[in-house]
Short mmCIF file of the C-alpha atoms (twelve columns), coordinates in Angstrom:
data_MODEL
# 
_entry.id   MODEL 
# 
loop_
_atom_site.group_PDB 
_atom_site.id 
_atom_site.type_symbol 
_atom_site.label_atom_id 
_atom_site.label_alt_id 
_atom_site.label_comp_id 
_atom_site.label_asym_id 
_atom_site.label_seq_id 
_atom_site.Cartn_x 
_atom_site.Cartn_y 
_atom_site.Cartn_z 
_atom_site.pdbx_PDB_model_num 
ATOM 1   C CA . UNK A 1   127.901 107.482 91.395  1 
ATOM 2   C CA . UNK A 2   131.103 105.472 91.449  1 
ATOM 3   C CA . UNK A 3   131.599 102.022 89.797  1 
ATOM 4   C CA . UNK A 4   128.962 102.290 87.067  1 
ATOM 5   C CA . UNK A 5   129.076 99.724  84.315  1 
ATOM 6   C CA . UNK A 6   129.695 100.308 80.573  1 
ATOM 7   C CA . UNK A 7   129.558 97.748  77.803  1 
ATOM 8   C CA . UNK A 8   129.658 97.884  73.934  1 
ATOM 9   C CA . UNK A 9   127.017 95.097  73.977  1 
ATOM 10  C CA . UNK A 10  123.713 94.750  75.764  1 
ATOM 11  C CA . UNK A 11  124.662 93.564  79.263  1 
ATOM 12  C CA . UNK A 12  123.935 89.773  79.817  1 
ATOM 13  C CA . UNK A 13  121.800 88.524  82.737  1 
ATOM 14  C CA . UNK A 14  125.078 87.299  84.320  1 
ATOM 15  C CA . UNK A 15  126.660 90.765  84.074  1 
ATOM 16  C CA . UNK A 16  123.564 92.296  85.530  1 
ATOM 17  C CA . UNK A 17  123.636 89.976  88.492  1 
ATOM 18  C CA . UNK A 18  127.310 90.975  89.116  1 
ATOM 19  C CA . UNK A 19  126.370 94.661  89.029  1 
ATOM 20  C CA . UNK A 20  123.577 94.138  91.477  1 
ATOM 21  C CA . UNK A 21  125.902 92.261  93.818  1 
ATOM 22  C CA . UNK A 22  128.393 95.179  93.766  1 
ATOM 23  C CA . UNK A 23  125.605 97.569  94.736  1 
ATOM 24  C CA . UNK A 24  125.274 95.771  98.197  1 
ATOM 25  C CA . UNK A 25  121.601 96.817  98.473  1 
ATOM 26  C CA . UNK A 26  122.885 100.347 99.154  1 
ATOM 27  C CA . UNK A 27  120.739 103.245 97.919  1 
ATOM 28  C CA . UNK A 28  122.740 106.159 96.471  1 
ATOM 29  C CA . UNK A 29  120.178 108.729 97.866  1 
ATOM 30  C CA . UNK A 30  119.229 109.772 101.446 1 
ATOM 31  C CA . UNK A 31  117.259 106.857 103.087 1 
ATOM 32  C CA . UNK A 32  114.746 109.319 104.470 1 
ATOM 33  C CA . UNK A 33  113.379 109.703 100.941 1 
ATOM 34  C CA . UNK A 34  112.831 106.008 100.542 1 
ATOM 35  C CA . UNK A 35  109.271 105.274 99.055  1 
ATOM 36  C CA . UNK A 36  108.775 109.052 98.526  1 
ATOM 37  C CA . UNK A 37  107.098 108.199 95.126  1 
ATOM 38  C CA . UNK A 38  104.533 106.061 96.828  1 
ATOM 39  C CA . UNK A 39  101.180 107.732 96.027  1 
ATOM 40  C CA . UNK A 40  99.323  109.634 98.674  1 
ATOM 41  C CA . UNK A 41  95.520  109.398 99.055  1 
ATOM 42  C CA . UNK A 42  95.074  113.140 99.339  1 
ATOM 43  C CA . UNK A 43  96.142  115.594 96.589  1 
ATOM 44  C CA . UNK A 44  97.231  118.130 99.170  1 
ATOM 45  C CA . UNK A 45  99.519  115.535 100.817 1 
ATOM 46  C CA . UNK A 46  100.999 114.612 97.514  1 
ATOM 47  C CA . UNK A 47  101.664 118.396 96.772  1 
ATOM 48  C CA . UNK A 48  103.415 118.823 100.126 1 
ATOM 49  C CA . UNK A 49  105.657 115.841 99.567  1 
ATOM 50  C CA . UNK A 50  106.568 117.084 96.141  1 
ATOM 51  C CA . UNK A 51  107.461 120.512 97.523  1 
ATOM 52  C CA . UNK A 52  109.785 118.933 100.158 1 
ATOM 53  C CA . UNK A 53  111.506 117.012 97.511  1 
ATOM 54  C CA . UNK A 54  112.057 120.064 95.287  1 
ATOM 55  C CA . UNK A 55  113.277 122.048 98.320  1 
ATOM 56  C CA . UNK A 56  115.783 119.205 98.955  1 
ATOM 57  C CA . UNK A 57  117.249 119.699 95.468  1 
ATOM 58  C CA . UNK A 58  115.358 117.005 93.641  1 
ATOM 59  C CA . UNK A 59  113.715 117.352 90.175  1 
ATOM 60  C CA . UNK A 60  110.291 115.720 89.626  1 
ATOM 61  C CA . UNK A 61  108.991 114.483 86.368  1 
ATOM 62  C CA . UNK A 62  105.549 113.190 85.593  1 
ATOM 63  C CA . UNK A 63  104.193 111.800 82.273  1 
ATOM 64  C CA . UNK A 64  100.700 110.350 81.568  1 
ATOM 65  C CA . UNK A 65  98.813  108.657 78.707  1 
ATOM 66  C CA . UNK A 66  95.221  107.545 78.323  1 
ATOM 67  C CA . UNK A 67  94.844  103.798 77.439  1 
ATOM 68  C CA . UNK A 68  91.127  103.279 77.285  1 
ATOM 69  C CA . UNK A 69  88.251  102.301 79.715  1 
ATOM 70  C CA . UNK A 70  86.889  99.395  81.709  1 
ATOM 71  C CA . UNK A 71  87.996  96.261  83.614  1 
ATOM 72  C CA . UNK A 72  89.557  94.542  80.645  1 
ATOM 73  C CA . UNK A 73  91.857  97.485  79.795  1 
ATOM 74  C CA . UNK A 74  92.876  97.859  83.493  1 
ATOM 75  C CA . UNK A 75  93.714  94.124  83.660  1 
ATOM 76  C CA . UNK A 76  95.645  94.151  80.315  1 
ATOM 77  C CA . UNK A 77  97.585  97.214  81.351  1 
ATOM 78  C CA . UNK A 78  98.394  95.886  84.797  1 
ATOM 79  C CA . UNK A 79  99.614  92.689  83.197  1 
ATOM 80  C CA . UNK A 80  101.812 94.681  80.747  1 
ATOM 81  C CA . UNK A 81  103.308 96.668  83.539  1 
ATOM 82  C CA . UNK A 82  104.085 93.486  85.596  1 
ATOM 83  C CA . UNK A 83  105.891 91.992  82.635  1 
ATOM 84  C CA . UNK A 84  107.890 95.213  81.929  1 
ATOM 85  C CA . UNK A 85  106.397 95.890  78.482  1 
ATOM 86  C CA . UNK A 86  107.159 99.618  78.991  1 
ATOM 87  C CA . UNK A 87  110.843 98.703  78.764  1 
ATOM 88  C CA . UNK A 88  110.584 96.811  75.508  1 
ATOM 89  C CA . UNK A 89  112.700 99.358  73.649  1 
ATOM 90  C CA . UNK A 90  115.717 99.193  71.365  1 
ATOM 91  C CA . UNK A 91  117.518 101.546 73.641  1 
ATOM 92  C CA . UNK A 92  116.481 100.368 77.091  1 
ATOM 93  C CA . UNK A 93  115.400 97.137  78.685  1 
ATOM 94  C CA . UNK A 94  114.786 95.200  81.862  1 
ATOM 95  C CA . UNK A 95  114.875 91.401  82.054  1 
ATOM 96  C CA . UNK A 96  111.174 90.431  81.461  1 
ATOM 97  C CA . UNK A 97  111.155 87.696  84.105  1 
ATOM 98  C CA . UNK A 98  112.076 90.264  86.862  1 
ATOM 99  C CA . UNK A 99  109.612 89.819  89.670  1 
ATOM 100 C CA . UNK A 100 107.638 92.904  90.580  1 
ATOM 101 C CA . UNK A 101 107.854 92.524  94.355  1 
ATOM 102 C CA . UNK A 102 109.079 94.665  97.170  1 
ATOM 103 C CA . UNK A 103 112.732 94.067  97.688  1 
ATOM 104 C CA . UNK A 104 113.534 92.837  94.125  1 
ATOM 105 C CA . UNK A 105 116.791 94.090  92.733  1 
ATOM 106 C CA . UNK A 106 117.154 94.582  88.998  1 
ATOM 107 C CA . UNK A 107 118.977 96.518  86.341  1 
ATOM 108 C CA . UNK A 108 117.804 99.028  83.686  1 
ATOM 109 C CA . UNK A 109 120.125 98.566  80.721  1 
ATOM 110 C CA . UNK A 110 120.205 101.631 78.457  1 
ATOM 111 C CA . UNK A 111 122.024 103.149 75.527  1 
ATOM 112 C CA . UNK A 112 121.032 106.795 74.932  1 
ATOM 113 C CA . UNK A 113 122.314 106.956 71.318  1 
ATOM 114 C CA . UNK A 114 123.267 104.284 68.740  1 
ATOM 115 C CA . UNK A 115 126.984 103.869 68.740  1 
ATOM 116 C CA . UNK A 116 127.311 104.783 72.395  1 
ATOM 117 C CA . UNK A 117 128.098 102.094 75.093  1 
ATOM 118 C CA . UNK A 118 125.321 100.452 77.076  1 
ATOM 119 C CA . UNK A 119 124.978 101.229 80.785  1 
ATOM 120 C CA . UNK A 120 123.513 98.968  83.384  1 
ATOM 121 C CA . UNK A 121 121.943 100.761 86.287  1 
ATOM 122 C CA . UNK A 122 120.926 98.860  89.445  1 
ATOM 123 C CA . UNK A 123 117.687 99.462  91.298  1 
ATOM 124 C CA . UNK A 124 115.530 98.001  93.987  1 
ATOM 125 C CA . UNK A 125 111.672 97.866  94.119  1 
ATOM 126 C CA . UNK A 126 110.844 99.794  97.266  1 
ATOM 127 C CA . UNK A 127 106.942 99.375  97.178  1 
ATOM 128 C CA . UNK A 128 104.200 97.719  95.292  1 
ATOM 129 C CA . UNK A 129 100.509 98.823  95.643  1 
ATOM 130 C CA . UNK A 130 97.744  96.585  94.197  1 
ATOM 131 C CA . UNK A 131 94.212  97.860  95.078  1 
ATOM 132 C CA . UNK A 132 91.148  96.255  93.598  1 
ATOM 133 C CA . UNK A 133 88.806  98.974  94.668  1 
ATOM 134 C CA . UNK A 134 90.900  101.945 95.756  1 
ATOM 135 C CA . UNK A 135 90.102  105.035 97.642  1 
ATOM 136 C CA . UNK A 136 90.337  108.599 96.305  1 
ATOM 137 C CA . UNK A 137 87.481  107.904 93.756  1 
ATOM 138 C CA . UNK A 138 89.322  105.092 92.028  1 
ATOM 139 C CA . UNK A 139 87.969  101.706 90.966  1 
ATOM 140 C CA . UNK A 140 91.423  100.151 90.979  1 
ATOM 141 C CA . UNK A 141 95.114  100.989 91.010  1 
ATOM 142 C CA . UNK A 142 98.400  99.237  90.493  1 
ATOM 143 C CA . UNK A 143 101.703 100.804 90.947  1 
ATOM 144 C CA . UNK A 144 105.248 100.121 91.963  1 
ATOM 145 C CA . UNK A 145 108.357 102.288 92.713  1 
ATOM 146 C CA . UNK A 146 112.070 101.544 92.459  1 
ATOM 147 C CA . UNK A 147 114.961 103.338 94.068  1 
ATOM 148 C CA . UNK A 148 118.447 103.804 92.648  1 
ATOM 149 C CA . UNK A 149 121.290 101.724 94.139  1 
ATOM 150 C CA . UNK A 150 125.017 102.522 94.204  1 
ATOM 151 C CA . UNK A 151 126.394 102.233 90.653  1 
ATOM 152 C CA . UNK A 152 123.273 103.982 89.060  1 
ATOM 153 C CA . UNK A 153 123.948 107.194 87.094  1 
ATOM 154 C CA . UNK A 154 121.077 108.973 88.785  1 
ATOM 155 C CA . UNK A 155 119.895 109.261 92.344  1 
ATOM 156 C CA . UNK A 156 116.232 108.978 93.273  1 
ATOM 157 C CA . UNK A 157 113.110 106.956 92.557  1 
ATOM 158 C CA . UNK A 158 110.655 106.370 89.716  1 
ATOM 159 C CA . UNK A 159 107.061 105.060 89.950  1 
ATOM 160 C CA . UNK A 160 104.912 103.339 87.281  1 
ATOM 161 C CA . UNK A 161 101.163 103.360 87.776  1 
ATOM 162 C CA . UNK A 162 97.946  102.011 86.273  1 
ATOM 163 C CA . UNK A 163 94.840  103.875 87.457  1 
ATOM 164 C CA . UNK A 164 91.141  103.043 86.807  1 
ATOM 165 C CA . UNK A 165 89.109  106.095 87.855  1 
ATOM 166 C CA . UNK A 166 85.425  106.449 88.977  1 
ATOM 167 C CA . UNK A 167 84.400  107.395 85.476  1 
ATOM 168 C CA . UNK A 168 85.522  103.932 84.196  1 
ATOM 169 C CA . UNK A 169 88.525  105.408 82.445  1 
ATOM 170 C CA . UNK A 170 91.836  103.597 82.769  1 
ATOM 171 C CA . UNK A 171 93.361  107.037 83.156  1 
ATOM 172 C CA . UNK A 172 96.056  108.333 83.554  1 
ATOM 173 C CA . UNK A 173 96.672  104.689 83.159  1 
ATOM 174 C CA . UNK A 174 100.428 104.745 82.945  1 
ATOM 175 C CA . UNK A 175 102.363 107.207 85.063  1 
ATOM 176 C CA . UNK A 176 106.064 107.523 84.844  1 
ATOM 177 C CA . UNK A 177 107.092 109.477 87.911  1 
ATOM 178 C CA . UNK A 178 110.568 110.127 89.174  1 
ATOM 179 C CA . UNK A 179 112.557 112.456 91.381  1 
ATOM 180 C CA . UNK A 180 116.177 112.757 90.701  1 
ATOM 181 C CA . UNK A 181 119.015 114.774 92.306  1 
ATOM 182 C CA . UNK A 182 119.526 117.754 89.879  1 
ATOM 183 C CA . UNK A 183 123.299 117.716 90.381  1 
ATOM 184 C CA . UNK A 184 123.515 114.458 88.438  1 
ATOM 185 C CA . UNK A 185 124.351 115.779 84.974  1 
ATOM 186 C CA . UNK A 186 123.141 112.631 83.150  1 
ATOM 187 C CA . UNK A 187 119.533 113.453 84.180  1 
ATOM 188 C CA . UNK A 188 119.021 115.912 81.428  1 
ATOM 189 C CA . UNK A 189 119.322 113.200 78.780  1 
ATOM 190 C CA . UNK A 190 116.956 110.867 80.666  1 
ATOM 191 C CA . UNK A 191 114.447 113.580 81.203  1 
ATOM 192 C CA . UNK A 192 114.273 114.349 77.435  1 
ATOM 193 C CA . UNK A 193 113.813 110.608 76.671  1 
ATOM 194 C CA . UNK A 194 111.062 110.095 79.290  1 
ATOM 195 C CA . UNK A 195 108.045 110.223 76.752  1 
ATOM 196 C CA . UNK A 196 109.678 107.362 74.824  1 
ATOM 197 C CA . UNK A 197 109.098 105.140 77.895  1 
ATOM 198 C CA . UNK A 198 105.354 105.535 77.700  1 
ATOM 199 C CA . UNK A 199 103.618 102.782 75.729  1 
ATOM 200 C CA . UNK A 200 100.094 102.511 74.403  1 
ATOM 201 C CA . UNK A 201 97.985  99.352  74.973  1 
ATOM 202 C CA . UNK A 202 96.303  97.814  71.828  1 
ATOM 203 C CA . UNK A 203 93.121  95.765  71.982  1 
ATOM 204 C CA . UNK A 204 95.026  92.588  71.157  1 
ATOM 205 C CA . UNK A 205 97.194  92.980  74.325  1 
ATOM 206 C CA . UNK A 206 100.273 94.143  72.476  1 
ATOM 207 C CA . UNK A 207 102.049 97.337  73.185  1 
ATOM 208 C CA . UNK A 208 103.133 100.120 70.761  1 
ATOM 209 C CA . UNK A 209 104.461 103.634 70.459  1 
ATOM 210 C CA . UNK A 210 103.063 106.635 72.229  1 
ATOM 211 C CA . UNK A 211 99.662  107.634 70.744  1 
ATOM 212 C CA . UNK A 212 98.276  110.938 69.789  1 
ATOM 213 C CA . UNK A 213 96.107  111.033 72.986  1 
ATOM 214 C CA . UNK A 214 99.149  111.164 75.170  1 
ATOM 215 C CA . UNK A 215 100.283 114.153 77.172  1 
ATOM 216 C CA . UNK A 216 103.255 115.017 79.367  1 
ATOM 217 C CA . UNK A 217 103.182 117.034 82.492  1 
# 
């Protein structure tokens, strides 16, 4: 967790590039857990994987929200995720032109409370799944996961997903999923803020705050 970046102003793209360069593409968690947030086709397999992570000392968080139904909603939600709309927040951001491709390095810039300094935390996208007609009773699915690099305050991965199920619901539609080493003290704050990362998709293609139909797990 050494060498993390602090700034009283939102980190510039140039500063973020420098932070990514210092991370040297080095993950700050055990490489054997790389891509551990990649979804499993079978529920039992997913459960076993989660159990292994918990036994290894990781904390798992999962939050979901229903966006709507049908092909249009799925395509709009996928486009929003690919352009990082879920990070259009006053306290956290990702450069919107960041390519959602495996191997892409980027920073999440965050400020937990107004008056506190910004932190810039480097990550790398470790997998991208884009399925037009998925298995496991799904019509479609898009998700990607990112792993924390050296210089990040946490250690682990997070996954964002859009799912279109067999009943035509784009549901759970947006899944924020992460596993983080529990010994990292900063995780408590991030965990409490997790629901704020979940956006709702309006019919005009814009995004907004978490709706009343959302639920956290």
